[in-house]
C-alpha positions, 0 to 999 in steps of 0.5 A: 500500500505505501507504494501505491500512495507514493505513486498516486502522489507522484502522478496526482496532477495527471489524475492518478487516484488510489481508491481503496476498498475494505472488504468485510470479513468474518472477523469484521462481522464478529467485531461489528461494522462500526469497529471494522470501519474505524479500524480501516479508517485509522490504517488509511490515515496512518498510510496517508491515503488520499482518495475515496475509500469504500466498505463492502459489506458483502460476503467474501465469496460475493466480492471475489466472484464479482471482481474475479479474484482469488484473494487479497490484496488485489490491485486494479488499475483503471484507464481514463474511460473507467475500465480495468486496464490491468489487475494484479494479484501480486504487489511486487508485480504491480510495483514493477509493472506500474512504473511503465503502465501509469505513464502510458495510461496518463497519456491516453486521450 
């Protein structure tokens, strides 16, 4: 996550934003939604994430099926048209590939 925040700050003037999704887990349900949201908010504040963040209150199987992912973290990069340009399941791979992907996407019309 720190790398994504760094990248968003670097490219902010080109429209790059880090949008975060907190997906509710069974532990969140046990602790209660308010406590779960507060914990996520504190993490985002500590990491200095500037951008929209959302809390998905559906079961893991629902969001995993909808987003076609096997686990998290999952990183999605969208183009200017709002479509998924690339999906990463591996943070290190994302770190490497985004160095060339982001400049390319920011130059698209």
